[in-house]
NUSE-54729 format. One record per atom (N, C-alpha, C): x, y, z. Coordinates in steps of 0.2 Angstrom, whole numbers, plus 5000, padded with zeros to 4 digits. Example, Ala and Ser with C-alpha at 12.3 -4.5 7.8 and 13.67 -1.06 7.14 Angstrom:
2
pt c1 5066; c2 4972; c3 5039
pt c1 5062; c2 4978; c3 5039
pt c1 5066; c2 4984; c3 5039
pt c1 5064; c2 4989; c3 5035
pt c1 5068; c2 4995; c3 5036
pt c1 5064; c2 5000; c3 5039
***
This chain:
234
pt c1 5003; c2 5006; c3 5073
pt c1 4996; c2 5005; c3 5066
pt c1 5001; c2 5004; c3 5061
pt c1 5000; c2 4998; c3 5055
pt c1 5001; c2 4995; c3 5049
pt c1 5001; c2 5000; c3 5046
pt c1 5006; c2 4996; c3 5043
pt c1 5009; c2 5002; c3 5034
pt c1 5010; c2 4997; c3 5028
pt c1 5005; c2 4996; c3 5027
pt c1 5004; c2 4993; c3 5022
pt c1 5006; c2 4991; c3 5012
pt c1 5009; c2 4996; c3 5013
pt c1 5013; c2 4997; c3 5003
pt c1 5020; c2 5005; c3 5008
pt c1 5025; c2 5000; c3 5006
pt c1 5031; c2 5005; c3 5012
pt c1 5038; c2 5002; c3 5006
pt c1 5044; c2 5004; c3 5002
pt c1 5047; c2 5005; c3 5000
pt c1 5052; c2 5003; c3 5004
pt c1 5054; c2 5001; c3 5009
pt c1 5059; c2 5000; c3 5015
pt c1 5065; c2 4996; c3 5013
pt c1 5062; c2 4989; c3 5009
pt c1 5071; c2 4983; c3 5007
pt c1 5076; c2 4989; c3 5007
pt c1 5078; c2 4988; c3 5006
pt c1 5086; c2 4988; c3 5006
pt c1 5089; c2 4990; c3 4997
pt c1 5091; c2 4995; c3 4992
pt c1 5093; c2 4992; c3 4987
pt c1 5091; c2 4988; c3 4980
pt c1 5084; c2 4990; c3 4981
pt c1 5083; c2 4982; c3 4978
pt c1 5074; c2 4987; c3 4971
pt c1 5075; c2 4991; c3 4973
pt c1 5067; c2 4996; c3 4966
pt c1 5070; c2 5001; c3 4970
pt c1 5067; c2 5008; c3 4967
pt c1 5069; c2 5016; c3 4972
pt c1 5066; c2 5018; c3 4975
pt c1 5066; c2 5013; c3 4980
pt c1 5065; c2 5017; c3 4987
pt c1 5071; c2 5017; c3 4991
pt c1 5073; c2 5012; c3 4998
pt c1 5077; c2 5014; c3 4999
pt c1 5085; c2 5013; c3 4996
pt c1 5091; c2 5017; c3 4994
pt c1 5097; c2 5015; c3 4994
pt c1 5099; c2 5011; c3 4997
pt c1 5099; c2 5012; c3 5003
pt c1 5103; c2 5006; c3 5010
pt c1 5102; c2 5003; c3 5010
pt c1 5104; c2 4997; c3 5015
pt c1 5103; c2 4997; c3 5024
pt c1 5103; c2 5001; c3 5029
pt c1 5107; c2 5007; c3 5026
pt c1 5108; c2 5013; c3 5032
pt c1 5100; c2 5018; c3 5031
pt c1 5101; c2 5018; c3 5025
pt c1 5092; c2 5022; c3 5023
pt c1 5088; c2 5019; c3 5028
pt c1 5087; c2 5010; c3 5025
pt c1 5079; c2 5009; c3 5028
pt c1 5082; c2 5010; c3 5033
pt c1 5085; c2 5005; c3 5038
pt c1 5087; c2 5009; c3 5046
pt c1 5084; c2 5014; c3 5047
pt c1 5084; c2 5020; c3 5041
pt c1 5082; c2 5026; c3 5043
pt c1 5073; c2 5030; c3 5045
pt c1 5073; c2 5026; c3 5038
pt c1 5066; c2 5025; c3 5040
pt c1 5063; c2 5020; c3 5045
pt c1 5063; c2 5013; c3 5047
pt c1 5059; c2 5011; c3 5052
pt c1 5059; c2 5012; c3 5059
pt c1 5068; c2 5019; c3 5060
pt c1 5067; c2 5022; c3 5064
pt c1 5061; c2 5031; c3 5064
pt c1 5059; c2 5033; c3 5060
pt c1 5054; c2 5038; c3 5059
pt c1 5046; c2 5035; c3 5058
pt c1 5046; c2 5026; c3 5055
pt c1 5041; c2 5024; c3 5057
pt c1 5040; c2 5024; c3 5062
pt c1 5043; c2 5018; c3 5069
pt c1 5043; c2 5017; c3 5076
pt c1 5041; c2 5022; c3 5078
pt c1 5043; c2 5032; c3 5077
pt c1 5042; c2 5036; c3 5079
pt c1 5036; c2 5038; c3 5078
pt c1 5036; c2 5037; c3 5073
pt c1 5028; c2 5036; c3 5071
pt c1 5020; c2 5035; c3 5075
pt c1 5025; c2 5026; c3 5078
pt c1 5018; c2 5026; c3 5078
pt c1 5016; c2 5020; c3 5073
pt c1 5020; c2 5017; c3 5070
pt c1 5019; c2 5010; c3 5068
pt c1 5021; c2 5005; c3 5069
pt c1 5019; c2 4999; c3 5072
pt c1 5023; c2 4994; c3 5073
pt c1 5025; c2 4989; c3 5069
pt c1 5023; c2 4989; c3 5061
pt c1 5023; c2 4982; c3 5056
pt c1 5021; c2 4989; c3 5048
pt c1 5025; c2 4986; c3 5046
pt c1 5024; c2 4987; c3 5040
pt c1 5027; c2 4982; c3 5033
pt c1 5025; c2 4980; c3 5030
pt c1 5023; c2 4978; c3 5023
pt c1 5027; c2 4981; c3 5020
pt c1 5034; c2 4978; c3 5015
pt c1 5039; c2 4980; c3 5009
pt c1 5036; c2 4978; c3 5004
pt c1 5036; c2 4982; c3 5002
pt c1 5031; c2 4981; c3 4995
pt c1 5037; c2 4984; c3 4985
pt c1 5043; c2 4978; c3 4988
pt c1 5044; c2 4983; c3 4982
pt c1 5041; c2 4980; c3 4975
pt c1 5042; c2 4986; c3 4968
pt c1 5037; c2 4983; c3 4962
pt c1 5040; c2 4979; c3 4958
pt c1 5033; c2 4975; c3 4958
pt c1 5035; c2 4968; c3 4952
pt c1 5033; c2 4972; c3 4949
pt c1 5037; c2 4972; c3 4941
pt c1 5033; c2 4975; c3 4935
pt c1 5034; c2 4967; c3 4932
pt c1 5039; c2 4964; c3 4933
pt c1 5037; c2 4956; c3 4929
pt c1 5041; c2 4950; c3 4936
pt c1 5042; c2 4945; c3 4933
pt c1 5046; c2 4941; c3 4940
pt c1 5054; c2 4943; c3 4939
pt c1 5058; c2 4948; c3 4940
pt c1 5063; c2 4946; c3 4939
pt c1 5067; c2 4947; c3 4947
pt c1 5061; c2 4947; c3 4953
pt c1 5063; c2 4948; c3 4957
pt c1 5057; c2 4941; c3 4962
pt c1 5063; c2 4937; c3 4964
pt c1 5057; c2 4930; c3 4964
pt c1 5054; c2 4931; c3 4970
pt c1 5050; c2 4930; c3 4971
pt c1 5044; c2 4925; c3 4979
pt c1 5051; c2 4923; c3 4983
pt c1 5056; c2 4920; c3 4981
pt c1 5059; c2 4916; c3 4987
pt c1 5064; c2 4924; c3 4989
pt c1 5067; c2 4927; c3 4983
pt c1 5073; c2 4933; c3 4986
pt c1 5069; c2 4938; c3 4990
pt c1 5062; c2 4943; c3 4989
pt c1 5061; c2 4945; c3 4994
pt c1 5059; c2 4941; c3 5000
pt c1 5057; c2 4935; c3 5000
pt c1 5058; c2 4932; c3 5008
pt c1 5062; c2 4933; c3 5013
pt c1 5067; c2 4930; c3 5008
pt c1 5077; c2 4932; c3 5011
pt c1 5079; c2 4936; c3 5012
pt c1 5079; c2 4944; c3 5007
pt c1 5075; c2 4948; c3 5010
pt c1 5076; c2 4953; c3 5013
pt c1 5067; c2 4953; c3 5017
pt c1 5065; c2 4950; c3 5025
pt c1 5065; c2 4948; c3 5029
pt c1 5070; c2 4942; c3 5028
pt c1 5070; c2 4939; c3 5035
pt c1 5077; c2 4942; c3 5034
pt c1 5083; c2 4945; c3 5032
pt c1 5090; c2 4946; c3 5030
pt c1 5088; c2 4955; c3 5037
pt c1 5081; c2 4958; c3 5033
pt c1 5084; c2 4964; c3 5037
pt c1 5076; c2 4964; c3 5042
pt c1 5074; c2 4956; c3 5043
pt c1 5070; c2 4960; c3 5052
pt c1 5076; c2 4955; c3 5056
pt c1 5080; c2 4952; c3 5054
pt c1 5088; c2 4951; c3 5058
pt c1 5089; c2 4954; c3 5062
pt c1 5091; c2 4958; c3 5057
pt c1 5096; c2 4966; c3 5059
pt c1 5092; c2 4970; c3 5062
pt c1 5084; c2 4970; c3 5062
pt c1 5083; c2 4975; c3 5066
pt c1 5084; c2 4972; c3 5071
pt c1 5081; c2 4967; c3 5074
pt c1 5078; c2 4962; c3 5079
pt c1 5086; c2 4964; c3 5082
pt c1 5093; c2 4960; c3 5080
pt c1 5101; c2 4963; c3 5082
pt c1 5100; c2 4969; c3 5084
pt c1 5099; c2 4975; c3 5084
pt c1 5099; c2 4983; c3 5085
pt c1 5095; c2 4984; c3 5090
pt c1 5091; c2 4977; c3 5092
pt c1 5082; c2 4981; c3 5095
pt c1 5078; c2 4988; c3 5091
pt c1 5075; c2 4987; c3 5087
pt c1 5071; c2 4993; c3 5083
pt c1 5064; c2 4986; c3 5086
pt c1 5059; c2 4987; c3 5086
pt c1 5053; c2 4986; c3 5092
pt c1 5048; c2 4984; c3 5082
pt c1 5049; c2 4984; c3 5080
pt c1 5046; c2 4985; c3 5073
pt c1 5049; c2 4979; c3 5065
pt c1 5042; c2 4977; c3 5065
pt c1 5041; c2 4968; c3 5062
pt c1 5040; c2 4969; c3 5053
pt c1 5043; c2 4967; c3 5050
pt c1 5042; c2 4968; c3 5041
pt c1 5043; c2 4964; c3 5040
pt c1 5035; c2 4962; c3 5035
pt c1 5033; c2 4959; c3 5031
pt c1 5033; c2 4961; c3 5024
pt c1 5031; c2 4950; c3 5023
pt c1 5033; c2 4951; c3 5014
pt c1 5027; c2 4958; c3 5009
pt c1 5027; c2 4957; c3 5005
pt c1 5024; c2 4959; c3 5000
pt c1 5027; c2 4961; c3 4994
pt c1 5023; c2 4966; c3 4989
pt c1 5022; c2 4969; c3 4983
pt c1 5020; c2 4972; c3 4983
pt c1 5021; c2 4981; c3 4976
pt c1 5019; c2 4982; c3 4973
pt c1 5019; c2 4982; c3 4967
pt c1 5012; c2 4978; c3 4963
pt c1 5014; c2 4969; c3 4959
pt c1 5008; c2 4973; c3 4953
pt c1 5013; c2 4976; c3 4945
pt c1 5010; c2 4980; c3 4941
pt c1 5003; c2 4977; c3 4937
pt c1 4998; c2 4979; c3 4937
pt c1 4992; c2 4977; c3 4935
pt c1 4992; c2 4972; c3 4928
pt c1 4997; c2 4973; c3 4925
pt c1 5000; c2 4971; c3 4918
pt c1 5001; c2 4962; c3 4919
pt c1 5002; c2 4961; c3 4924
pt c1 5006; c2 4953; c3 4926
pt c1 4997; c2 4949; c3 4925
pt c1 4997; c2 4946; c3 4924
pt c1 4996; c2 4938; c3 4924
pt c1 4991; c2 4936; c3 4932
pt c1 4985; c2 4934; c3 4934
pt c1 4983; c2 4930; c3 4939
pt c1 4988; c2 4927; c3 4942
pt c1 4991; c2 4923; c3 4938
pt c1 4998; c2 4917; c3 4942
pt c1 5003; c2 4920; c3 4943
pt c1 5004; c2 4925; c3 4940
pt c1 5009; c2 4926; c3 4944
pt c1 5009; c2 4931; c3 4948
pt c1 5005; c2 4937; c3 4949
pt c1 5004; c2 4938; c3 4957
pt c1 5001; c2 4934; c3 4960
pt c1 5000; c2 4930; c3 4960
pt c1 4999; c2 4927; c3 4966
pt c1 5003; c2 4923; c3 4970
pt c1 5008; c2 4927; c3 4968
pt c1 5019; c2 4923; c3 4970
pt c1 5021; c2 4931; c3 4976
pt c1 5016; c2 4935; c3 4976
pt c1 5016; c2 4942; c3 4978
pt c1 5013; c2 4945; c3 4983
pt c1 5008; c2 4941; c3 4985
pt c1 5004; c2 4944; c3 4990
pt c1 5005; c2 4943; c3 4996
pt c1 5001; c2 4950; c3 5001
pt c1 5002; c2 4952; c3 5007
pt c1 5005; c2 4947; c3 5011
pt c1 5011; c2 4947; c3 5013
pt c1 5012; c2 4938; c3 5021
pt c1 5010; c2 4932; c3 5019
pt c1 5007; c2 4930; c3 5014
pt c1 5005; c2 4924; c3 5011
pt c1 4998; c2 4925; c3 5013
pt c1 4995; c2 4931; c3 5011
pt c1 4986; c2 4931; c3 5009
pt c1 4984; c2 4932; c3 5004
pt c1 4978; c2 4932; c3 5000
pt c1 4976; c2 4931; c3 4996
pt c1 4978; c2 4939; c3 4993
pt c1 4978; c2 4944; c3 5000
pt c1 4978; c2 4951; c3 4997
pt c1 4981; c2 4952; c3 4997
pt c1 4983; c2 4957; c3 4988
pt c1 4990; c2 4961; c3 4986
pt c1 4988; c2 4969; c3 4984
pt c1 4994; c2 4972; c3 4984
pt c1 4995; c2 4977; c3 4980
pt c1 4995; c2 4976; c3 4973
pt c1 4989; c2 4981; c3 4969
pt c1 4988; c2 4983; c3 4963
pt c1 4987; c2 4988; c3 4963
pt c1 4994; c2 4990; c3 4956
pt c1 4997; c2 4997; c3 4954
pt c1 4995; c2 4998; c3 4948
pt c1 4991; c2 5002; c3 4944
pt c1 4988; c2 5003; c3 4937
pt c1 4993; c2 5008; c3 4936
pt c1 4995; c2 5008; c3 4928
pt c1 4999; c2 5011; c3 4925
pt c1 5000; c2 5020; c3 4929
pt c1 5002; c2 5026; c3 4928
pt c1 5004; c2 5030; c3 4932
pt c1 5001; c2 5035; c3 4929
pt c1 4999; c2 5031; c3 4923
pt c1 5000; c2 5039; c3 4916
pt c1 4989; c2 5039; c3 4915
pt c1 4986; c2 5032; c3 4920
pt c1 4977; c2 5033; c3 4915
pt c1 4978; c2 5026; c3 4919
pt c1 4971; c2 5025; c3 4918
pt c1 4967; c2 5019; c3 4920
pt c1 4965; c2 5014; c3 4915
pt c1 4968; c2 5011; c3 4913
pt c1 4965; c2 5004; c3 4908
pt c1 4960; c2 5004; c3 4906
pt c1 4956; c2 5004; c3 4899
pt c1 4949; c2 5004; c3 4895
pt c1 4950; c2 4995; c3 4899
pt c1 4951; c2 4992; c3 4900
pt c1 4950; c2 4985; c3 4900
pt c1 4952; c2 4982; c3 4909
pt c1 4951; c2 4985; c3 4915
pt c1 4955; c2 4988; c3 4920
pt c1 4948; c2 4984; c3 4923
pt c1 4942; c2 4984; c3 4922
pt c1 4937; c2 4982; c3 4925
pt c1 4939; c2 4974; c3 4924
pt c1 4941; c2 4969; c3 4917
pt c1 4941; c2 4965; c3 4917
pt c1 4946; c2 4961; c3 4918
pt c1 4956; c2 4964; c3 4921
pt c1 4960; c2 4963; c3 4925
pt c1 4957; c2 4961; c3 4931
pt c1 4952; c2 4966; c3 4933
pt c1 4950; c2 4966; c3 4941
pt c1 4948; c2 4955; c3 4941
pt c1 4942; c2 4956; c3 4936
pt c1 4938; c2 4950; c3 4935
pt c1 4943; c2 4946; c3 4938
pt c1 4947; c2 4945; c3 4933
pt c1 4953; c2 4938; c3 4933
pt c1 4955; c2 4937; c3 4939
pt c1 4958; c2 4941; c3 4942
pt c1 4962; c2 4942; c3 4948
pt c1 4957; c2 4936; c3 4954
pt c1 4949; c2 4942; c3 4954
pt c1 4945; c2 4941; c3 4958
pt c1 4944; c2 4932; c3 4957
pt c1 4947; c2 4930; c3 4950
pt c1 4940; c2 4922; c3 4949
pt c1 4946; c2 4918; c3 4953
pt c1 4952; c2 4921; c3 4952
pt c1 4958; c2 4917; c3 4954
pt c1 4958; c2 4919; c3 4962
pt c1 4956; c2 4918; c3 4964
pt c1 4955; c2 4919; c3 4971
pt c1 4957; c2 4925; c3 4975
pt c1 4959; c2 4929; c3 4972
pt c1 4965; c2 4934; c3 4974
pt c1 4959; c2 4943; c3 4975
pt c1 4963; c2 4945; c3 4981
pt c1 4955; c2 4950; c3 4984
pt c1 4963; c2 4957; c3 4982
pt c1 4964; c2 4959; c3 4976
pt c1 4965; c2 4969; c3 4974
pt c1 4966; c2 4972; c3 4979
pt c1 4970; c2 4977; c3 4981
pt c1 4971; c2 4982; c3 4984
pt c1 4972; c2 4988; c3 4979
pt c1 4970; c2 4991; c3 4978
pt c1 4971; c2 4997; c3 4971
pt c1 4975; c2 5002; c3 4977
pt c1 4981; c2 5004; c3 4975
pt c1 4984; c2 5010; c3 4975
pt c1 4984; c2 5017; c3 4973
pt c1 4983; c2 5021; c3 4978
pt c1 4984; c2 5026; c3 4978
pt c1 4980; c2 5025; c3 4971
pt c1 4974; c2 5028; c3 4973
pt c1 4972; c2 5028; c3 4964
pt c1 4969; c2 5038; c3 4963
pt c1 4970; c2 5042; c3 4971
pt c1 4971; c2 5047; c3 4970
pt c1 4975; c2 5050; c3 4964
pt c1 4982; c2 5048; c3 4963
pt c1 4987; c2 5050; c3 4961
pt c1 4987; c2 5047; c3 4953
pt c1 4980; c2 5046; c3 4951
pt c1 4980; c2 5042; c3 4944
pt c1 4975; c2 5048; c3 4942
pt c1 4978; c2 5049; c3 4935
pt c1 4976; c2 5055; c3 4932
pt c1 4968; c2 5052; c3 4929
pt c1 4967; c2 5044; c3 4928
pt c1 4961; c2 5044; c3 4923
pt c1 4955; c2 5046; c3 4930
pt c1 4956; c2 5046; c3 4936
pt c1 4954; c2 5046; c3 4941
pt c1 4952; c2 5050; c3 4942
pt c1 4958; c2 5054; c3 4945
pt c1 4956; c2 5060; c3 4949
pt c1 4951; c2 5066; c3 4942
pt c1 4953; c2 5066; c3 4935
pt c1 4945; c2 5069; c3 4934
pt c1 4939; c2 5066; c3 4933
pt c1 4940; c2 5055; c3 4934
pt c1 4931; c2 5055; c3 4935
pt c1 4934; c2 5049; c3 4939
pt c1 4934; c2 5052; c3 4948
pt c1 4935; c2 5048; c3 4950
pt c1 4927; c2 5041; c3 4953
pt c1 4922; c2 5045; c3 4949
pt c1 4915; c2 5037; c3 4950
pt c1 4922; c2 5029; c3 4946
pt c1 4922; c2 5031; c3 4940
pt c1 4929; c2 5026; c3 4935
pt c1 4930; c2 5021; c3 4944
pt c1 4932; c2 5023; c3 4949
pt c1 4936; c2 5018; c3 4953
pt c1 4929; c2 5014; c3 4959
pt c1 4923; c2 5016; c3 4958
pt c1 4915; c2 5015; c3 4961
pt c1 4917; c2 5007; c3 4958
pt c1 4914; c2 5007; c3 4952
pt c1 4915; c2 4998; c3 4949
pt c1 4919; c2 4996; c3 4948
pt c1 4926; c2 4997; c3 4954
pt c1 4930; c2 4991; c3 4954
pt c1 4929; c2 4989; c3 4962
pt c1 4928; c2 4994; c3 4966
pt c1 4924; c2 4993; c3 4971
pt c1 4918; c2 4987; c3 4975
pt c1 4914; c2 4991; c3 4969
pt c1 4909; c2 4985; c3 4972
pt c1 4908; c2 4979; c3 4967
pt c1 4914; c2 4978; c3 4964
pt c1 4916; c2 4970; c3 4959
pt c1 4920; c2 4967; c3 4964
pt c1 4922; c2 4970; c3 4971
pt c1 4926; c2 4968; c3 4977
pt c1 4934; c2 4968; c3 4976
pt c1 4937; c2 4977; c3 4971
pt c1 4942; c2 4979; c3 4975
pt c1 4942; c2 4980; c3 4982
pt c1 4947; c2 4984; c3 4985
pt c1 4950; c2 4987; c3 4990
pt c1 4954; c2 4993; c3 4988
pt c1 4951; c2 4997; c3 4991
pt c1 4957; c2 5004; c3 4989
pt c1 4963; c2 5008; c3 4994
pt c1 4970; c2 5008; c3 4996
pt c1 4973; c2 5013; c3 4997
pt c1 4977; c2 5017; c3 4996
pt c1 4975; c2 5024; c3 5000
pt c1 4977; c2 5030; c3 4994
pt c1 4983; c2 5032; c3 5005
pt c1 4986; c2 5035; c3 5000
pt c1 4995; c2 5038; c3 5002
pt c1 4992; c2 5041; c3 5006
pt c1 4995; c2 5042; c3 5012
pt c1 4995; c2 5046; c3 5020
pt c1 4995; c2 5052; c3 5017
pt c1 5000; c2 5054; c3 5014
pt c1 5003; c2 5060; c3 5010
pt c1 4997; c2 5065; c3 5006
pt c1 4996; c2 5060; c3 5003
pt c1 4991; c2 5065; c3 4997
pt c1 4985; c2 5068; c3 5002
pt c1 4985; c2 5067; c3 5009
pt c1 4977; c2 5070; c3 5014
pt c1 4982; c2 5076; c3 5015
pt c1 4987; c2 5078; c3 5016
pt c1 4989; c2 5083; c3 5016
pt c1 4994; c2 5089; c3 5012
pt c1 4992; c2 5085; c3 5005
pt c1 4995; c2 5089; c3 5001
pt c1 5002; c2 5086; c3 4998
pt c1 5004; c2 5084; c3 4999
pt c1 5014; c2 5082; c3 4998
pt c1 5010; c2 5079; c3 4990
pt c1 5006; c2 5076; c3 4986
pt c1 5007; c2 5076; c3 4978
pt c1 5005; c2 5082; c3 4977
pt c1 4999; c2 5082; c3 4978
pt c1 4997; c2 5092; c3 4977
pt c1 4990; c2 5096; c3 4978
pt c1 4987; c2 5095; c3 4973
pt c1 4979; c2 5102; c3 4978
pt c1 4973; c2 5094; c3 4971
pt c1 4976; c2 5093; c3 4968
pt c1 4972; c2 5089; c3 4962
pt c1 4972; c2 5083; c3 4966
pt c1 4978; c2 5079; c3 4969
pt c1 4976; c2 5072; c3 4972
pt c1 4974; c2 5071; c3 4980
pt c1 4975; c2 5078; c3 4982
pt c1 4971; c2 5078; c3 4990
pt c1 4963; c2 5078; c3 4989
pt c1 4964; c2 5085; c3 4984
pt c1 4956; c2 5087; c3 4982
pt c1 4951; c2 5078; c3 4979
pt c1 4957; c2 5075; c3 4975
pt c1 4952; c2 5065; c3 4975
pt c1 4953; c2 5060; c3 4981
pt c1 4958; c2 5061; c3 4985
pt c1 4958; c2 5056; c3 4990
pt c1 4953; c2 5062; c3 4996
pt c1 4952; c2 5066; c3 4997
pt c1 4945; c2 5068; c3 5002
pt c1 4939; c2 5067; c3 4999
pt c1 4940; c2 5066; c3 4992
pt c1 4932; c2 5067; c3 4989
pt c1 4928; c2 5056; c3 4988
pt c1 4938; c2 5052; c3 4990
pt c1 4936; c2 5047; c3 4989
pt c1 4932; c2 5044; c3 4996
pt c1 4937; c2 5049; c3 5000
pt c1 4932; c2 5048; c3 5009
pt c1 4927; c2 5049; c3 5009
pt c1 4926; c2 5051; c3 5009
pt c1 4918; c2 5054; c3 5008
pt c1 4913; c2 5052; c3 5006
pt c1 4916; c2 5047; c3 5001
pt c1 4911; c2 5043; c3 4995
pt c1 4911; c2 5035; c3 4999
pt c1 4915; c2 5035; c3 5002
pt c1 4918; c2 5027; c3 5008
pt c1 4922; c2 5023; c3 5004
pt c1 4926; c2 5026; c3 4999
pt c1 4926; c2 5021; c3 4995
pt c1 4934; c2 5020; c3 4995
pt c1 4939; c2 5021; c3 5003
pt c1 4944; c2 5021; c3 5006
pt c1 4943; c2 5013; c3 5010
pt c1 4950; c2 5010; c3 5011
pt c1 4950; c2 5005; c3 5015
pt c1 4957; c2 5004; c3 5020
pt c1 4962; c2 5009; c3 5017
pt c1 4968; c2 5009; c3 5021
pt c1 4972; c2 5015; c3 5020
pt c1 4976; c2 5020; c3 5023
pt c1 4981; c2 5025; c3 5022
pt c1 4985; c2 5018; c3 5022
pt c1 4992; c2 5022; c3 5020
pt c1 4996; c2 5020; c3 5018
pt c1 5003; c2 5022; c3 5016
pt c1 5010; c2 5023; c3 5018
pt c1 5013; c2 5028; c3 5018
pt c1 5017; c2 5028; c3 5009
pt c1 5020; c2 5023; c3 5006
pt c1 5019; c2 5024; c3 4999
pt c1 5028; c2 5026; c3 5000
pt c1 5030; c2 5024; c3 5006
pt c1 5036; c2 5030; c3 5007
pt c1 5039; c2 5026; c3 5002
pt c1 5048; c2 5030; c3 4999
pt c1 5052; c2 5027; c3 4994
pt c1 5058; c2 5030; c3 5001
pt c1 5061; c2 5035; c3 5005
pt c1 5065; c2 5036; c3 5009
pt c1 5066; c2 5038; c3 5017
pt c1 5070; c2 5041; c3 5015
pt c1 5072; c2 5040; c3 5024
pt c1 5071; c2 5050; c3 5025
pt c1 5070; c2 5055; c3 5017
pt c1 5071; c2 5064; c3 5017
pt c1 5062; c2 5063; c3 5014
pt c1 5064; c2 5063; c3 5009
pt c1 5055; c2 5061; c3 5008
pt c1 5051; c2 5055; c3 5003
pt c1 5045; c2 5060; c3 5002
pt c1 5040; c2 5053; c3 5005
pt c1 5044; c2 5045; c3 5011
pt c1 5042; c2 5051; c3 5016
pt c1 5043; c2 5046; c3 5023
pt c1 5036; c2 5042; c3 5026
pt c1 5040; c2 5036; c3 5029
pt c1 5037; c2 5031; c3 5032
pt c1 5033; c2 5032; c3 5037
pt c1 5026; c2 5037; c3 5037
pt c1 5024; c2 5041; c3 5041
pt c1 5015; c2 5041; c3 5039
pt c1 5010; c2 5040; c3 5047
pt c1 5003; c2 5038; c3 5043
pt c1 4999; c2 5045; c3 5047
pt c1 5004; c2 5047; c3 5056
pt c1 5000; c2 5050; c3 5060
pt c1 4996; c2 5056; c3 5055
pt c1 5000; c2 5059; c3 5053
pt c1 4997; c2 5066; c3 5048
pt c1 4994; c2 5064; c3 5046
pt c1 4992; c2 5059; c3 5041
pt c1 4988; c2 5058; c3 5034
pt c1 4978; c2 5055; c3 5039
pt c1 4982; c2 5053; c3 5046
pt c1 4977; c2 5049; c3 5050
pt c1 4973; c2 5055; c3 5055
pt c1 4977; c2 5060; c3 5056
pt c1 4974; c2 5064; c3 5059
pt c1 4968; c2 5069; c3 5054
pt c1 4974; c2 5072; c3 5047
pt c1 4966; c2 5073; c3 5040
pt c1 4963; c2 5068; c3 5037
pt c1 4961; c2 5064; c3 5038
pt c1 4955; c2 5060; c3 5036
pt c1 4952; c2 5060; c3 5043
pt c1 4954; c2 5060; c3 5049
pt c1 4948; c2 5060; c3 5052
pt c1 4945; c2 5065; c3 5056
pt c1 4946; c2 5072; c3 5054
pt c1 4944; c2 5078; c3 5052
pt c1 4935; c2 5075; c3 5046
pt c1 4937; c2 5072; c3 5040
pt c1 4935; c2 5072; c3 5036
pt c1 4927; c2 5066; c3 5038
pt c1 4932; c2 5058; c3 5042
pt c1 4926; c2 5056; c3 5041
pt c1 4926; c2 5052; c3 5050
pt c1 4930; c2 5056; c3 5056
pt c1 4929; c2 5053; c3 5062
pt c1 4935; c2 5049; c3 5065
pt c1 4936; c2 5050; c3 5069
pt c1 4942; c2 5046; c3 5071
pt c1 4942; c2 5040; c3 5073
pt c1 4932; c2 5038; c3 5072
pt c1 4936; c2 5029; c3 5074
pt c1 4936; c2 5026; c3 5066
pt c1 4935; c2 5029; c3 5062
pt c1 4934; c2 5023; c3 5057
pt c1 4941; c2 5029; c3 5051
pt c1 4944; c2 5033; c3 5055
pt c1 4949; c2 5033; c3 5052
pt c1 4957; c2 5031; c3 5055
pt c1 4956; c2 5027; c3 5061
pt c1 4961; c2 5024; c3 5065
pt c1 4960; c2 5015; c3 5062
pt c1 4953; c2 5013; c3 5057
pt c1 4954; c2 5010; c3 5056
pt c1 4958; c2 5008; c3 5049
pt c1 4956; c2 5013; c3 5046
pt c1 4960; c2 5013; c3 5038
pt c1 4970; c2 5010; c3 5042
pt c1 4968; c2 5013; c3 5048
pt c1 4977; c2 5013; c3 5049
pt c1 4979; c2 5006; c3 5054
pt c1 4973; c2 5003; c3 5056
pt c1 4976; c2 5001; c3 5060
pt c1 4967; c2 4991; c3 5060
pt c1 4964; c2 4993; c3 5060
pt c1 4959; c2 4988; c3 5061
pt c1 4957; c2 4983; c3 5055
pt c1 4961; c2 4989; c3 5049
pt c1 4958; c2 4985; c3 5041
pt c1 4964; c2 4983; c3 5040
pt c1 4970; c2 4985; c3 5039
pt c1 4976; c2 4982; c3 5040
pt c1 4978; c2 4975; c3 5043
pt c1 4976; c2 4977; c3 5049
pt c1 4978; c2 4970; c3 5053
pt c1 4975; c2 4965; c3 5049
pt c1 4969; c2 4965; c3 5048
pt c1 4966; c2 4958; c3 5043
pt c1 4967; c2 4958; c3 5041
pt c1 4971; c2 4964; c3 5033
pt c1 4976; c2 4960; c3 5028
pt c1 4981; c2 4956; c3 5028
pt c1 4985; c2 4959; c3 5035
pt c1 4989; c2 4954; c3 5036
pt c1 4990; c2 4949; c3 5040
pt c1 4983; c2 4947; c3 5041
pt c1 4983; c2 4941; c3 5048
pt c1 4979; c2 4936; c3 5043
pt c1 4978; c2 4938; c3 5035
pt c1 4974; c2 4932; c3 5031
pt c1 4966; c2 4933; c3 5032
pt c1 4961; c2 4937; c3 5036
pt c1 4955; c2 4939; c3 5038
pt c1 4951; c2 4941; c3 5031
pt c1 4946; c2 4939; c3 5033
pt c1 4943; c2 4940; c3 5024
pt c1 4939; c2 4948; c3 5031
pt c1 4937; c2 4949; c3 5024
pt c1 4937; c2 4957; c3 5026
pt c1 4933; c2 4963; c3 5019
pt c1 4925; c2 4964; c3 5020
pt c1 4921; c2 4968; c3 5019
pt c1 4922; c2 4978; c3 5015
pt c1 4929; c2 4979; c3 5017
pt c1 4929; c2 4988; c3 5018
pt c1 4921; c2 4989; c3 5020
***
């Protein structure tokens, strides 16, 4: 499996606090069957340069290799929707045109469609992160549909499907799955003790809703296309 959203880099945001915790997270992911993780620190401004993130990923991969961990870390970011396209383009997943688009946690902006249009016009492909946890979309899931119709892809948090973020988020995630509005499951892991890098439980829950083959594609085929930079129509 491939996890395209994980705050595994040590001491760079509100995710892993240390190298030791990052290694513990990698161990959890390996045991869960994850072979690749996209490291996605929060980017709300250009505080962390792309070059810094690339170096941090390279350094962490070197430690993993030295210690014999069978997992690969790739570059990416959890990019604020408030950034302009020219800044977003510096923080794509593994050098592709795909990127994680994070709207404010409190709401979906009124001009969300315009934001997305400008990013698509710039040749970028947004992957909207955890919409099932956004109050605006929980109240009205159809607000997400026009963004998908415009060309966005959607990533829900694996833990949402098993109730880790409450019943409202779970119900929204299930509805989005049933309506064919989900393209990826990811962990959005922040720690080795809570919000852990685990996909299998969410994939099993998704399989009960949309079938095993469709659920498996959310953690294998679809994210594989993203990290390879291949075209993907959802």
